[in-house]
C-alpha angles and dihedrals in degrees: 000000000000090000090053093051090050093051092049090051091051092050092049090051090050092051092049091050090059090062100041122087120258115254113248115266122203115263118259129202111269115260119246115246113241120212132184140172129218108247096183135003115219136173108239098212127035127175113238115198120203133172124222131213123251142190131216136158127240088255094064120093092220146017113213119208108189121219111209128207118209129178119019111036096175101073130073110245135171143193138194123231138190133178123236132197121254117160087322113078124216109242096027105042102019141354117257116246136194136163146102131289118207120202110204120202111299094012107123102168136040131173129227105207114210115192111233116214122216123222135174095235120108106233139168119249111300130203141197132176137229114206126204121217146156101037112194138189092055094301124139127207117242109177104017103180123063121189120219113200120201116202119205120248097190121101118247115274123263114271129196124206127185123207122225116261134196121207133208109222092220094053095061101204130085121202121196124194112229119198124195125198117205100014091176092076094058115099098166131081106252090214098069 
């Protein structure tokens, strides 16, 4: 009950103070007015979209290139992408891709999945590219070209080597030593 009475007393004092004249305050020097003009208007945060590089072997189903967002995580932004041949060819080494990625608020990384095709041919490393373009939602593009590298999963091809031989004219026969690397890859009879 005592708390309620104190609260009532403070409320009454407040209401009385609204109707009483303010006591005179000492005069102060007037403040100087500050003025300014906007020289340049800038957005403080901007999303920057960049694509990374990736590696996968032929035996993998996909190669994932990641697109990263830095800067403003609060806006929805999007970007277009499209694959481009390098030493790897669409249709024989990978499946061409194109489309759009949309980064919703809070999303900082999205993958672009590129199907990798398997073959039975021994090859060196091959690469293709995925290019970013047409950023929307106020985003800008940082690194616009990602490189996908495809490693070979096929063993090296069989190789033959023949050693030098000397012949004695009186002997009549020459024998050469033939060596074979990777004999497991051969499926045919060598004597045919």
